[in-house]
MINUPA-558947 format. One record per atom (N, C-alpha, C): x negated, y negated, z. Coordinates in steps of 0.1 Angstrom, whole numbers, always signed. Layout:
MINUPA-558947
+-------+-------+-------+
:    xx :    yy :    zz :
+-------+-------+-------+
:     X :     Y :     Z :
...
+-------+-------+-------+
end
This chain:
MINUPA-558947
+-------+-------+-------+
:    xx :    yy :    zz :
+-------+-------+-------+
:  -950 :  -673 :  +899 :
:  -947 :  -668 :  +912 :
:  -958 :  -674 :  +922 :
:  -954 :  -679 :  +933 :
:  -963 :  -684 :  +943 :
:  -968 :  -673 :  +952 :
:  -981 :  -669 :  +951 :
:  -986 :  -659 :  +959 :
:  -988 :  -664 :  +974 :
:  -992 :  -676 :  +975 :
:  -994 :  -681 :  +989 :
:  -997 :  -696 :  +987 :
:  -990 :  -704 :  +995 :
:  -992 :  -718 :  +996 :
:  -989 :  -724 : +1010 :
:  -996 :  -735 : +1013 :
:  -993 :  -740 : +1027 :
:  -980 :  -748 : +1027 :
:  -974 :  -746 : +1039 :
:  -962 :  -754 : +1042 :
:  -965 :  -761 : +1055 :
:  -965 :  -775 : +1054 :
:  -968 :  -782 : +1066 :
:  -955 :  -786 : +1073 :
:  -955 :  -783 : +1086 :
:  -944 :  -787 : +1094 :
:  -947 :  -800 : +1101 :
:  -939 :  -810 : +1097 :
:  -942 :  -824 : +1101 :
:  -931 :  -831 : +1109 :
:  -935 :  -840 : +1117 :
:  -926 :  -848 : +1125 :
:  -922 :  -861 : +1118 :
:  -932 :  -867 : +1111 :
:  -929 :  -880 : +1104 :
:  -928 :  -877 : +1089 :
:  -917 :  -871 : +1085 :
:  -915 :  -866 : +1072 :
:  -917 :  -876 : +1061 :
:  -909 :  -887 : +1062 :
:  -909 :  -897 : +1051 :
:  -923 :  -903 : +1049 :
:  -931 :  -906 : +1060 :
:  -944 :  -911 : +1058 :
:  -954 :  -901 : +1052 :
:  -953 :  -889 : +1057 :
:  -961 :  -878 : +1052 :
:  -958 :  -875 : +1037 :
:  -945 :  -875 : +1034 :
:  -941 :  -873 : +1020 :
:  -947 :  -884 : +1011 :
:  -946 :  -896 : +1015 :
:  -951 :  -907 : +1006 :
:  -966 :  -906 : +1004 :
:  -973 :  -901 : +1014 :
:  -988 :  -899 : +1012 :
:  -990 :  -889 : +1002 :
:  -985 :  -877 : +1004 :
:  -988 :  -866 :  +994 :
:  -982 :  -869 :  +980 :
:  -971 :  -875 :  +980 :
:  -965 :  -878 :  +967 :
:  -974 :  -888 :  +959 :
:  -981 :  -897 :  +966 :
:  -990 :  -906 :  +960 :
: -1003 :  -900 :  +956 :
: -1009 :  -891 :  +963 :
: -1022 :  -886 :  +960 :
: -1023 :  -873 :  +953 :
: -1013 :  -864 :  +955 :
: -1014 :  -851 :  +949 :
: -1014 :  -851 :  +933 :
: -1006 :  -859 :  +927 :
: -1006 :  -859 :  +912 :
: -1020 :  -863 :  +907 :
: -1026 :  -874 :  +912 :
: -1039 :  -878 :  +907 :
: -1051 :  -868 :  +911 :
: -1051 :  -864 :  +923 :
: -1062 :  -855 :  +928 :
: -1061 :  -841 :  +922 :
: -1049 :  -835 :  +921 :
: -1048 :  -821 :  +917 :
: -1040 :  -819 :  +905 :
: -1034 :  -829 :  +899 :
: -1025 :  -827 :  +888 :
: -1012 :  -821 :  +892 :
: -1008 :  -823 :  +905 :
:  -996 :  -817 :  +910 :
:  -984 :  -825 :  +906 :
:  -973 :  -818 :  +904 :
:  -960 :  -823 :  +901 :
:  -950 :  -820 :  +913 :
:  -943 :  -830 :  +917 :
:  -933 :  -828 :  +927 :
:  -922 :  -820 :  +921 :
:  -918 :  -808 :  +927 :
:  -908 :  -800 :  +921 :
:  -895 :  -800 :  +929 :
:  -896 :  -804 :  +941 :
:  -884 :  -804 :  +950 :
:  -885 :  -815 :  +960 :
:  -874 :  -821 :  +964 :
:  -873 :  -830 :  +975 :
:  -876 :  -844 :  +973 :
:  -874 :  -852 :  +983 :
:  -877 :  -866 :  +983 :
:  -880 :  -871 :  +997 :
:  -882 :  -884 :  +999 :
:  -886 :  -889 : +1012 :
:  -875 :  -887 : +1023 :
:  -863 :  -884 : +1019 :
:  -852 :  -881 : +1028 :
:  -854 :  -868 : +1035 :
:  -861 :  -859 : +1029 :
:  -864 :  -845 : +1035 :
:  -851 :  -837 : +1035 :
:  -851 :  -826 : +1042 :
:  -862 :  -821 : +1051 :
:  -872 :  -813 : +1044 :
:  -872 :  -812 : +1031 :
:  -881 :  -803 : +1024 :
:  -886 :  -810 : +1011 :
:  -898 :  -808 : +1008 :
:  -904 :  -812 :  +995 :
:  -915 :  -803 :  +991 :
:  -918 :  -801 :  +978 :
:  -929 :  -793 :  +974 :
:  -935 :  -798 :  +961 :
:  -948 :  -795 :  +959 :
:  -955 :  -798 :  +947 :
:  -962 :  -786 :  +941 :
:  -962 :  -785 :  +928 :
:  -968 :  -774 :  +921 :
:  -979 :  -779 :  +911 :
:  -988 :  -770 :  +908 :
:  -997 :  -772 :  +897 :
:  -994 :  -761 :  +887 :
:  -989 :  -765 :  +875 :
:  -984 :  -754 :  +866 :
:  -972 :  -748 :  +873 :
:  -973 :  -735 :  +874 :
:  -962 :  -727 :  +880 :
:  -965 :  -722 :  +894 :
:  -976 :  -727 :  +900 :
:  -981 :  -723 :  +913 :
:  -978 :  -734 :  +923 :
:  -972 :  -730 :  +934 :
:  -970 :  -740 :  +945 :
:  -983 :  -743 :  +952 :
:  -986 :  -756 :  +954 :
:  -998 :  -760 :  +961 :
:  -996 :  -766 :  +975 :
:  -984 :  -771 :  +977 :
:  -981 :  -777 :  +990 :
:  -966 :  -779 :  +992 :
:  -961 :  -776 : +1004 :
:  -947 :  -779 : +1007 :
:  -947 :  -786 : +1021 :
:  -938 :  -795 : +1023 :
:  -935 :  -801 : +1036 :
:  -922 :  -797 : +1041 :
:  -921 :  -796 : +1054 :
:  -908 :  -792 : +1060 :
:  -907 :  -800 : +1073 :
:  -896 :  -807 : +1075 :
:  -894 :  -815 : +1087 :
:  -892 :  -806 : +1099 :
:  -901 :  -807 : +1108 :
:  -900 :  -799 : +1120 :
:  -887 :  -799 : +1127 :
:  -880 :  -810 : +1127 :
:  -867 :  -811 : +1133 :
:  -856 :  -803 : +1127 :
:  -859 :  -798 : +1114 :
:  -849 :  -790 : +1107 :
:  -852 :  -775 : +1109 :
:  -862 :  -772 : +1117 :
:  -865 :  -757 : +1120 :
:  -853 :  -752 : +1128 :
:  -850 :  -739 : +1125 :
:  -840 :  -733 : +1133 :
:  -845 :  -731 : +1148 :
:  -835 :  -732 : +1157 :
:  -839 :  -732 : +1172 :
:  -849 :  -721 : +1175 :
:  -848 :  -709 : +1169 :
:  -856 :  -698 : +1173 :
:  -871 :  -699 : +1169 :
:  -873 :  -709 : +1160 :
:  -887 :  -711 : +1155 :
:  -894 :  -723 : +1162 :
:  -886 :  -732 : +1168 :
:  -892 :  -744 : +1174 :
:  -901 :  -740 : +1185 :
:  -913 :  -745 : +1184 :
:  -924 :  -742 : +1194 :
:  -933 :  -730 : +1189 :
:  -927 :  -721 : +1182 :
:  -935 :  -709 : +1177 :
:  -946 :  -713 : +1168 :
:  -945 :  -724 : +1160 :
:  -955 :  -727 : +1151 :
:  -968 :  -733 : +1158 :
:  -966 :  -738 : +1170 :
:  -978 :  -743 : +1178 :
:  -987 :  -732 : +1183 :
:  -982 :  -720 : +1183 :
:  -990 :  -709 : +1189 :
: -1001 :  -703 : +1179 :
: -1000 :  -707 : +1166 :
: -1008 :  -701 : +1156 :
: -1022 :  -708 : +1156 :
: -1031 :  -703 : +1147 :
: -1044 :  -709 : +1146 :
: -1043 :  -723 : +1139 :
: -1054 :  -731 : +1141 :
: -1055 :  -743 : +1134 :
: -1058 :  -741 : +1120 :
: -1054 :  -751 : +1111 :
: -1056 :  -749 : +1097 :
: -1062 :  -762 : +1091 :
: -1068 :  -761 : +1079 :
: -1073 :  -772 : +1072 :
: -1070 :  -770 : +1057 :
: -1065 :  -781 : +1051 :
: -1064 :  -780 : +1036 :
: -1077 :  -782 : +1030 :
: -1080 :  -775 : +1019 :
: -1092 :  -777 : +1011 :
: -1089 :  -778 :  +997 :
: -1093 :  -789 :  +990 :
: -1090 :  -791 :  +976 :
: -1103 :  -794 :  +968 :
: -1105 :  -788 :  +957 :
: -1116 :  -791 :  +948 :
: -1111 :  -803 :  +939 :
: -1119 :  -813 :  +939 :
: -1115 :  -825 :  +931 :
: -1127 :  -829 :  +922 :
: -1124 :  -837 :  +912 :
: -1134 :  -841 :  +902 :
: -1144 :  -850 :  +909 :
: -1140 :  -860 :  +917 :
: -1149 :  -870 :  +922 :
: -1145 :  -872 :  +937 :
: -1154 :  -868 :  +946 :
: -1151 :  -869 :  +960 :
: -1150 :  -883 :  +965 :
: -1158 :  -892 :  +960 :
: -1157 :  -906 :  +964 :
: -1144 :  -912 :  +960 :
: -1140 :  -910 :  +948 :
: -1127 :  -915 :  +943 :
: -1115 :  -909 :  +951 :
: -1116 :  -896 :  +953 :
: -1105 :  -889 :  +961 :
: -1104 :  -895 :  +975 :
: -1116 :  -897 :  +981 :
: -1116 :  -903 :  +995 :
: -1110 :  -916 :  +995 :
: -1113 :  -925 :  +985 :
: -1108 :  -938 :  +984 :
: -1093 :  -938 :  +982 :
: -1088 :  -929 :  +973 :
: -1074 :  -927 :  +970 :
: -1066 :  -924 :  +983 :
: -1071 :  -914 :  +990 :
: -1064 :  -909 : +1002 :
: -1064 :  -920 : +1013 :
: -1075 :  -926 : +1016 :
: -1076 :  -936 : +1026 :
: -1068 :  -948 : +1022 :
: -1067 :  -951 : +1009 :
: -1059 :  -962 : +1004 :
: -1044 :  -960 : +1006 :
: -1040 :  -947 : +1008 :
: -1026 :  -944 : +1009 :
: -1023 :  -939 : +1024 :
: -1032 :  -943 : +1033 :
: -1028 :  -941 : +1047 :
: -1036 :  -930 : +1054 :
: -1044 :  -922 : +1047 :
: -1052 :  -912 : +1054 :
: -1063 :  -918 : +1063 :
: -1066 :  -912 : +1074 :
: -1076 :  -917 : +1083 :
: -1090 :  -910 : +1080 :
: -1100 :  -918 : +1077 :
: -1113 :  -912 : +1074 :
: -1118 :  -904 : +1086 :
: -1124 :  -892 : +1083 :
: -1130 :  -883 : +1093 :
: -1145 :  -882 : +1090 :
: -1148 :  -879 : +1078 :
: -1162 :  -878 : +1074 :
: -1163 :  -884 : +1060 :
: -1172 :  -894 : +1058 :
: -1174 :  -901 : +1045 :
: -1179 :  -891 : +1035 :
: -1178 :  -894 : +1022 :
: -1183 :  -885 : +1012 :
: -1198 :  -883 : +1014 :
: -1203 :  -871 : +1013 :
: -1217 :  -868 : +1016 :
: -1221 :  -855 : +1008 :
: -1233 :  -854 : +1005 :
: -1239 :  -841 :  +999 :
: -1240 :  -831 : +1010 :
: -1237 :  -819 : +1007 :
: -1237 :  -807 : +1016 :
: -1245 :  -796 : +1010 :
: -1258 :  -798 : +1008 :
: -1266 :  -788 : +1001 :
: -1267 :  -775 : +1009 :
: -1265 :  -775 : +1022 :
: -1265 :  -763 : +1030 :
: -1253 :  -754 : +1027 :
: -1242 :  -760 : +1020 :
: -1230 :  -753 : +1016 :
: -1231 :  -748 : +1002 :
: -1240 :  -754 :  +994 :
: -1242 :  -751 :  +980 :
: -1250 :  -762 :  +974 :
: -1258 :  -759 :  +964 :
: -1268 :  -769 :  +959 :
: -1262 :  -782 :  +953 :
: -1249 :  -781 :  +948 :
: -1243 :  -794 :  +943 :
: -1231 :  -798 :  +951 :
: -1228 :  -792 :  +962 :
: -1216 :  -795 :  +970 :
: -1216 :  -809 :  +976 :
: -1205 :  -816 :  +974 :
: -1202 :  -828 :  +981 :
: -1188 :  -827 :  +987 :
: -1187 :  -833 :  +999 :
: -1174 :  -832 : +1006 :
: -1171 :  -846 : +1012 :
: -1158 :  -847 : +1016 :
: -1153 :  -858 : +1024 :
: -1142 :  -852 : +1032 :
: -1139 :  -857 : +1043 :
: -1128 :  -852 : +1051 :
: -1119 :  -864 : +1056 :
: -1106 :  -862 : +1055 :
: -1096 :  -872 : +1059 :
: -1085 :  -864 : +1068 :
: -1078 :  -872 : +1075 :
: -1066 :  -867 : +1082 :
: -1054 :  -874 : +1075 :
: -1045 :  -866 : +1070 :
: -1033 :  -871 : +1064 :
: -1024 :  -878 : +1075 :
: -1014 :  -885 : +1071 :
: -1007 :  -893 : +1082 :
: -1001 :  -884 : +1093 :
:  -998 :  -872 : +1090 :
:  -993 :  -863 : +1101 :
: -1004 :  -857 : +1109 :
: -1017 :  -859 : +1105 :
: -1028 :  -854 : +1113 :
: -1035 :  -842 : +1107 :
: -1030 :  -837 : +1096 :
: -1036 :  -825 : +1089 :
: -1050 :  -829 : +1084 :
: -1060 :  -820 : +1088 :
: -1074 :  -822 : +1083 :
: -1074 :  -817 : +1068 :
: -1080 :  -825 : +1060 :
: -1081 :  -822 : +1045 :
: -1095 :  -824 : +1041 :
: -1101 :  -813 : +1036 :
: -1115 :  -814 : +1030 :
: -1113 :  -816 : +1015 :
: -1120 :  -826 : +1009 :
: -1121 :  -829 :  +995 :
: -1135 :  -825 :  +991 :
: -1136 :  -816 :  +981 :
: -1149 :  -811 :  +977 :
: -1151 :  -810 :  +962 :
: -1163 :  -812 :  +958 :
: -1167 :  -811 :  +944 :
: -1180 :  -803 :  +944 :
: -1182 :  -794 :  +934 :
: -1194 :  -787 :  +932 :
: -1196 :  -783 :  +918 :
+-------+-------+-------+
end
């Protein structure tokens, strides 16, 4: 059962789908469980837990259009084995670099992070500790 997982509402579904479909299996061991690049929905799980879903914003029912913009900003955070490799993988599949891989001892003695923006603009922190 999925207790909680992010669902990204996106405008460029096919491009965003291709990015996550390329990087989630290697970074997190995720398997695509539903959908394809045609949309309007796709999801990935690790084991039996949902880790990410995409939904084409154009497919939202009329009463929800615009409502999603009123909420707080969000960032995806994933623990990965190798921050440098994860950063290279993501940027190689179209993510925009935000912060290069770096040590963050102020966040924890062995913490390393990198930050990218996925094709739709979602900020994603890649971390290892």
